[in-house]
C-alpha positions as a Python dict, from the first residue, in 0.01 Angstrom:
ca = {
    (1, 'M'): (0, 0, 0),
    (2, 'T'): (119, -260, -296),
    (3, 'I'): (344, -494, -247),
    (4, 'H'): (623, -308, -485),
    (5, 'A'): (533, 24, -298),
    (6, 'R'): (597, -144, 72),
    (7, 'M'): (954, -314, -78),
    (8, 'R'): (1038, 27, -190),
    (9, 'Y'): (949, 210, 189),
    (10, 'R'): (1088, -18, 354),
    (11, 'T'): (1466, -49, 98),
    (12, 'A'): (1463, 312, 125),
    (13, 'A'): (1439, 296, 528),
    (14, 'L'): (1716, 37, 496),
    (15, 'L'): (1942, 270, 349),
    (16, 'I'): (1868, 566, 555),
    (17, 'L'): (1935, 364, 877),
    (18, 'L'): (2281, 208, 681),
    (19, 'L'): (2374, 543, 587),
    (20, 'A'): (2272, 671, 977),
    (21, 'A'): (2429, 426, 1121),
    (22, 'A'): (2765, 446, 923),
    (23, 'R'): (2908, 827, 1087),
    (24, 'P'): (3287, 873, 987),
    (25, 'G'): (3513, 700, 1182),
    (26, 'R'): (3867, 598, 1101),
    (27, 'A'): (3885, 319, 1047),
    (28, 'Q'): (3602, 314, 885),
    (29, 'T'): (3602, 313, 480),
    (30, 'Y'): (3322, 305, 241),
    (31, 'T'): (3289, 219, -108),
    (32, 'A'): (2995, 241, -325),
    (33, 'A'): (2950, -114, -587),
    (34, 'A'): (2710, -255, -790),
    (35, 'D'): (2751, -605, -973),
    (36, 'L'): (2514, -672, -1228),
    (37, 'F'): (2440, -969, -1419),
    (38, 'F'): (2306, -982, -1777),
    (39, 'Y'): (2157, -1343, -1909),
    (40, 'G'): (2019, -1504, -2254),
    (41, 'D'): (1975, -1838, -2281),
    (42, 'N'): (1766, -2049, -2488),
    (43, 'T'): (1732, -2381, -2460),
    (44, 'E'): (1560, -2618, -2776),
    (45, 'F'): (1465, -2941, -2548),
    (46, 'A'): (1206, -3172, -2698),
    (47, 'N'): (1259, -3483, -2496),
    (48, 'P'): (1050, -3691, -2235),
    (49, 'F'): (1260, -3523, -1929),
    (50, 'R'): (1286, -3166, -1948),
    (51, 'D'): (1106, -2903, -2215),
    (52, 'G'): (1292, -2591, -2377),
    (53, 'Q'): (1237, -2278, -2236),
    (54, 'T'): (1385, -1897, -2282),
    (55, 'L'): (1521, -1670, -2027),
    (56, 'L'): (1592, -1295, -2116),
    (57, 'G'): (1679, -1085, -1849),
    (58, 'V'): (1923, -937, -1596),
    (59, 'S'): (2000, -897, -1177),
    (60, 'G'): (2212, -725, -949),
    (61, 'H'): (2268, -597, -669),
    (62, 'V'): (2352, -181, -583),
    (63, 'F'): (2531, -182, -217),
    (64, 'L'): (2751, 63, -29),
    (65, 'D'): (3015, -116, 191),
    (66, 'I'): (3106, -4, 476),
    (67, 'A'): (3434, -167, 662),
    (68, 'F'): (3561, -125, 993),
    (69, 'S'): (3823, -292, 956),
    (70, 'D'): (4028, -569, 721),
    (71, 'A'): (3795, -838, 923),
    (72, 'V'): (3445, -701, 944),
    (73, 'T'): (3217, -535, 647),
    (74, 'V'): (2892, -432, 675),
    (75, 'R'): (2710, -478, 336),
    (76, 'G'): (2383, -308, 290),
    (77, 'G'): (2173, -156, -72),
    (78, 'V'): (1923, -353, -286),
    (79, 'F'): (1858, -630, -513),
    (80, 'G'): (1664, -679, -816),
    (81, 'L'): (1571, -934, -1084),
    (82, 'G'): (1352, -898, -1421),
    (83, 'R'): (1311, -1037, -1750),
    (84, 'F'): (1280, -893, -2086),
    (85, 'G'): (917, -902, -2228),
    (86, 'S'): (789, -841, -1868),
    (87, 'H'): (462, -682, -1773),
    (88, 'E'): (637, -578, -1499),
    (89, 'F'): (1020, -511, -1540),
    (90, 'L'): (1160, -560, -1147),
    (91, 'E'): (1014, -888, -1135),
    (92, 'Q'): (1185, -924, -781),
    (93, 'G'): (1285, -661, -603),
    (94, 'E'): (1404, -670, -227),
    (95, 'P'): (1618, -506, 11),
    (96, 'M'): (2022, -643, 35),
    (97, 'I'): (2198, -657, 338),
    (98, 'A'): (2506, -881, 478),
    (99, 'L'): (2783, -932, 741),
    (100, 'E'): (3111, -1010, 613),
    (101, 'L'): (3395, -1117, 870),
    (102, 'S'): (3694, -1197, 701),
    (103, 'H'): (4070, -1373, 874),
    (104, 'G'): (4311, -1479, 637),
    (105, 'A'): (4207, -1665, 360),
    (106, 'S'): (3907, -1749, 486),
    (107, 'R'): (3538, -1566, 518),
    (108, 'F'): (3184, -1575, 690),
    (109, 'V'): (2845, -1388, 526),
    (110, 'F'): (2561, -1340, 725),
    (111, 'G'): (2324, -1235, 541),
    (112, 'S'): (2298, -1211, 139),
    (113, 'L'): (2511, -1508, -17),
    (114, 'E'): (2750, -1459, -311),
    (115, 'T'): (2686, -1686, -577),
    (116, 'V'): (2790, -1763, -947),
    (117, 'T'): (2654, -1446, -1056),
    (118, 'T'): (2975, -1158, -936),
    (119, 'R'): (3254, -1451, -1043),
    (120, 'H'): (3427, -1338, -1299),
    (121, 'D'): (3637, -1669, -1420),
    (122, 'V'): (3279, -1846, -1535),
    (123, 'E'): (3464, -2081, -1835),
    (124, 'G'): (3134, -2191, -1985),
    (125, 'P'): (2804, -2258, -1930),
    (126, 'D'): (2852, -2648, -1775),
    (127, 'R'): (3059, -2486, -1506),
    (128, 'E'): (2749, -2187, -1419),
    (129, 'T'): (2563, -2330, -1107),
    (130, 'L'): (2532, -2102, -845),
    (131, 'H'): (2790, -2228, -616),
    (132, 'G'): (3006, -2495, -908),
    (133, 'L'): (2763, -2823, -825),
    (134, 'L'): (2813, -3002, -1084),
    (135, 'P'): (2462, -2966, -1293),
    (136, 'P'): (2293, -3314, -1173),
    (137, 'L'): (2313, -3202, -807),
    (138, 'Q'): (2166, -2795, -931),
    (139, 'Q'): (2020, -2718, -1264),
    (140, 'E'): (2210, -2395, -1406),
    (141, 'T'): (1942, -2218, -1522),
    (142, 'L'): (1843, -2142, -1116),
    (143, 'T'): (2138, -1883, -1164),
    (144, 'F'): (1913, -1686, -1356),
    (145, 'S'): (1557, -1696, -1216),
    (146, 'R'): (1624, -1757, -811),
    (147, 'G'): (1773, -1447, -737),
    (148, 'Q'): (1919, -1371, -437),
    (149, 'E'): (2010, -1603, -141),
    (150, 'M'): (1974, -1509, 193),
    (151, 'G'): (2126, -1717, 451),
    (152, 'L'): (2531, -1809, 610),
    (153, 'Q'): (2814, -1909, 436),
    (154, 'W'): (3161, -2039, 469),
    (155, 'L'): (3412, -1962, 201),
    (156, 'V'): (3735, -2021, 207),
    (157, 'S'): (4030, -1945, -111),
    (158, 'A'): (4390, -2058, -31),
    (159, 'S'): (4648, -2188, -213),
    (160, 'R'): (4536, -2584, -164),
    (161, 'L'): (4202, -2537, -28),
    (162, 'D'): (3867, -2397, -238),
    (163, 'H'): (3533, -2413, -83),
    (164, 'D'): (3218, -2300, -22),
    (165, 'A'): (2937, -2394, 226),
    (166, 'W'): (2646, -2231, 293),
    (167, 'I'): (2244, -2246, 393),
    (168, 'N'): (1960, -2028, 188),
    (169, 'W'): (1672, -2031, 370),
    (170, 'Q'): (1392, -2022, 39),
    (171, 'R'): (1058, -2020, 229),
    (172, 'L'): (944, -2018, 638),
    (173, 'N'): (718, -2225, 772),
    (174, 'T'): (312, -2112, 774),
    (175, 'A'): (-1, -2247, 848),
    (176, 'E'): (4, -2279, 431),
    (177, 'H'): (329, -2445, 332),
    (178, 'R'): (626, -2628, 483),
    (179, 'E'): (980, -2422, 564),
    (180, 'R'): (1243, -2461, 275),
    (181, 'F'): (1589, -2408, 228),
    (182, 'D'): (1916, -2557, 93),
    (183, 'A'): (2238, -2643, 184),
    (184, 'G'): (2553, -2772, 20),
    (185, 'Y'): (2877, -2743, 71),
    (186, 'R'): (3155, -2775, -219),
    (187, 'A'): (3553, -2831, -236),
    (188, 'G'): (3836, -2885, -393),
    (189, 'V'): (4219, -2997, -275),
    (190, 'R'): (4488, -2992, -457),
    (191, 'L'): (4670, -3328, -416),
    (192, 'A'): (4948, -3192, -694),
    (193, 'P'): (5049, -2941, -906),
    (194, 'A'): (4808, -3091, -1170),
    (195, 'L'): (4553, -3291, -943),
    (196, 'Q'): (4223, -3242, -729),
    (197, 'L'): (4030, -3375, -512),
    (198, 'H'): (3664, -3306, -515),
    (199, 'G'): (3381, -3300, -305),
    (200, 'Q'): (2961, -3241, -329),
    (201, 'W'): (2721, -3202, -126),
    (202, 'H'): (2355, -3109, -147),
    (203, 'V'): (2039, -3101, 43),
    (204, 'V'): (1681, -2926, -53),
    (205, 'H'): (1423, -2976, 297),
    (206, 'E'): (1116, -2888, 316),
    (207, 'G'): (970, -2922, 718),
    (208, 'G'): (932, -2702, 1012),
    (209, 'Q'): (781, -2761, 1288),
    (210, 'Q'): (539, -2455, 1408),
    (211, 'F'): (282, -2628, 1143),
    (212, 'D'): (203, -2944, 1019),
    (213, 'S'): (144, -2820, 674),
    (214, 'G'): (268, -3102, 440),
    (215, 'P'): (471, -3397, 414),
    (216, 'V'): (870, -3365, 582),
    (217, 'S'): (1070, -3427, 244),
    (218, 'D'): (1412, -3447, 211),
    (219, 'S'): (1676, -3454, -109),
    (220, 'H'): (2025, -3552, -91),
    (221, 'A'): (2314, -3600, -335),
    (222, 'V'): (2692, -3621, -296),
    (223, 'A'): (2955, -3634, -562),
    (224, 'L'): (3331, -3725, -532),
    (225, 'G'): (3571, -3713, -788),
    (226, 'L'): (3926, -3563, -955),
    (227, 'E'): (4037, -3342, -1167),
    (228, 'W'): (4309, -3325, -1369),
    (229, 'S'): (4443, -3026, -1552),
    (230, 'R'): (4738, -2939, -1803),
    (231, 'A'): (4903, -2715, -2025),
    (232, 'L'): (5047, -2839, -2409),
    (233, 'G'): (5153, -2573, -2597),
    (234, 'R'): (4921, -2325, -2604),
    (235, 'V'): (4644, -2512, -2527),
    (236, 'G'): (4509, -2592, -2177),
    (237, 'L'): (4352, -2914, -2091),
    (238, 'T'): (4133, -3044, -1774),
    (239, 'A'): (3966, -3359, -1749),
    (240, 'D'): (3712, -3418, -1457),
    (241, 'G'): (3499, -3765, -1331),
    (242, 'H'): (3302, -3735, -1041),
    (243, 'A'): (3069, -4003, -889),
    (244, 'V'): (2734, -3902, -779),
    (245, 'A'): (2498, -4077, -494),
    (246, 'T'): (2131, -3933, -450),
    (247, 'R'): (1836, -3989, -244),
    (248, 'L'): (1524, -3819, -272),
    (249, 'V'): (1290, -3850, 55),
    (250, 'P'): (919, -3755, -47),
    (251, 'D'): (770, -3804, 304),
    (252, 'R'): (941, -3891, 605),
    (253, 'E'): (661, -4098, 693),
    (254, 'Q'): (629, -4287, 425),
    (255, 'P'): (988, -4466, 415),
    (256, 'A'): (840, -4678, 113),
    (257, 'L'): (870, -4396, -151),
    (258, 'T'): (1230, -4297, -72),
    (259, 'E'): (1404, -4369, -343),
    (260, 'G'): (1801, -4396, -417),
    (261, 'G'): (2001, -4344, -742),
    (262, 'L'): (2396, -4342, -863),
    (263, 'G'): (2562, -4181, -1182),
    (264, 'L'): (2859, -4122, -1328),
    (265, 'F'): (2934, -3746, -1418),
    (266, 'A'): (3265, -3765, -1668),
    (267, 'R'): (3411, -3393, -1913),
    (268, 'V'): (3726, -3293, -2053),
    (269, 'A'): (3754, -2941, -2212),
    (270, 'A'): (4026, -2765, -2390),
    (271, 'H'): (4088, -2355, -2405),
    (272, 'H'): (4316, -2213, -2578),
    (273, 'G'): (4313, -1808, -2609),
    (274, 'P'): (3969, -1698, -2578),
    (275, 'W'): (3790, -2061, -2666),
    (276, 'R'): (3683, -2389, -2508),
    (277, 'T'): (3537, -2698, -2556),
    (278, 'H'): (3388, -2895, -2382),
    (279, 'L'): (3187, -3243, -2375),
    (280, 'V'): (3075, -3418, -2093),
    (281, 'V'): (2917, -3751, -2020),
    (282, 'W'): (2650, -3951, -1792),
    (283, 'R'): (2524, -4249, -1704),
    (284, 'G'): (2284, -4298, -1435),
    (285, 'H'): (2030, -4525, -1290),
    (286, 'D'): (1730, -4399, -1069),
    (287, 'T'): (1853, -4070, -1015),
    (288, 'L'): (1660, -3811, -895),
    (289, 'K'): (1726, -3474, -736),
    (290, 'E'): (1538, -3145, -618),
    (291, 'E'): (1687, -2854, -865),
    (292, 'G'): (1912, -3091, -1060),
    (293, 'D'): (1902, -3040, -1439),
    (294, 'A'): (1601, -3241, -1573),
    (295, 'N'): (1843, -3408, -1845),
    (296, 'Y'): (2068, -3600, -1629),
    (297, 'L'): (1802, -3745, -1401),
    (298, 'A'): (1466, -4019, -1454),
    (299, 'M'): (1208, -3849, -1318),
    (300, 'R'): (1003, -3763, -1663),
    (301, 'T'): (809, -3460, -1761),
    (302, 'D'): (445, -3633, -1672),
    (303, 'G'): (601, -3753, -1354),
    (304, 'T'): (704, -4153, -1429),
    (305, 'V'): (1059, -4244, -1330),
    (306, 'F'): (1273, -4413, -1580),
    (307, 'R'): (1356, -4701, -1461),
    (308, 'Q'): (1674, -4769, -1664),
    (309, 'L'): (1980, -4684, -1761),
    (310, 'R'): (1986, -4309, -1819),
    (311, 'D'): (2213, -4163, -2073),
    (312, 'Y'): (2336, -3788, -2115),
    (313, 'A'): (2597, -3617, -2318),
    (314, 'E'): (2665, -3270, -2481),
    (315, 'L'): (2940, -3056, -2665),
    (316, 'G'): (2999, -2737, -2633),
    (317, 'L'): (3191, -2422, -2802),
    (318, 'T'): (3254, -2082, -2581),
    (319, 'R'): (3427, -1753, -2611),
    (320, 'L'): (3484, -1501, -2354),
    (321, 'F'): (3566, -1149, -2425),
    (322, 'H'): (3656, -853, -2167),
    (323, 'P'): (3602, -590, -2332),
    (324, 'A'): (3675, -365, -2047),
    (325, 'P'): (3791, -338, -1708),
    (326, 'G'): (3497, -533, -1487),
    (327, 'V'): (3304, -651, -1739),
    (328, 'D'): (3353, -984, -1862),
    (329, 'L'): (3106, -1216, -2109),
    (330, 'F'): (3058, -1540, -2267),
    (331, 'A'): (2854, -1733, -2581),
    (332, 'A'): (2839, -2053, -2590),
    (333, 'A'): (2661, -2272, -2844),
    (334, 'R'): (2585, -2685, -2695),
    (335, 'L'): (2432, -2991, -2867),
    (336, 'H'): (2282, -3169, -2643),
    (337, 'R'): (2186, -3569, -2669),
    (338, 'V'): (1927, -3666, -2462),
    (339, 'E'): (1843, -4102, -2454),
    (340, 'S'): (1762, -4122, -2846),
    (341, 'H'): (1642, -3715, -2891),
    (342, 'Y'): (1884, -3473, -2967),
    (343, 'A'): (1886, -3058, -2956),
    (344, 'Y'): (2065, -2778, -2937),
    (345, 'S'): (2086, -2451, -2759),
    (346, 'Y'): (2304, -2114, -2695),
    (347, 'R'): (2362, -1889, -2407),
    (348, 'I'): (2519, -1502, -2401),
    (349, 'V'): (2628, -1378, -2043),
    (350, 'G'): (2800, -1038, -1941),
    (351, 'R'): (2908, -981, -1595),
    (352, 'V'): (2974, -641, -1501),
    (353, 'T'): (3128, -459, -1131),
    (354, 'L'): (3161, -128, -1052),
    (355, 'R'): (3372, 0, -753),
    (356, 'H'): (3396, 359, -618),
    (357, 'R'): (3572, 362, -245),
    (358, 'F'): (3520, 729, -99),
}
């Protein structure tokens, strides 16, 4: 039996069990749903730190929500991700399952995690990382290539506090390789109507005790900063600045290989109606981070470290579209400066949400 055949069998069995368990009850409600994420991203990079790439495809979840009460929901379905032009359109396909517990503004998710792919408030490509982290901590294009995340997640969305804490298990510990997971925390605290305090932390860990199949490694990054926003007539302005620190431990048994780095991330943006323009400026020294955007980091594509002050800047223009309820798109173009190298990129993203309650 092929891998795809086994996947289809297991997915069908999961859905049958889920539907069989969902016997009618007065307190239960059912919602058939789908979240679709269409993406096209092209980067014309030719610099010592990051190569250009074209990504074009679609990912999505099709699932059934069973709400036992306002506080408890079980979700089951399928996830798929496919690249246009691939020999097998469905490059990733697997069951989706989650238990969600809610209390007020707080939600706990056990299973399939929520990421930026289903959020309809994304303003532009610079804010499209999986969990809203800064690009030096986590590269934007992981949103297109990673697929489904599974683990544990705690979300809070309140008037003065917004946060996302998660652990995403990427790989198990086997005789061939170490286990791998990433975990993070992103929070925004409103200090005043126009001012927010932001804190972020992210780690990518490889380890495990069952099998000794490679070094135990860690890649940490933290960011702390402020964001100011204000409306001037019909134009909205935002400005944010963050201090960033990274710590890369490629092998815990060889502490001499540990690298630490510091950086400063600054961004200003203006939006008017469906239009938004932004400018990002970055300066860093010895910043090394697994899953981070290489345009911000000190690692060259040949594996050597750039031991001087790193400069990066980007200027972008985004146009938002809302053609129908539950459908949001944006098109963006950016100009990048990586040290003395200039490049451009463009991106089109569409999000579709379907819900039917019965």
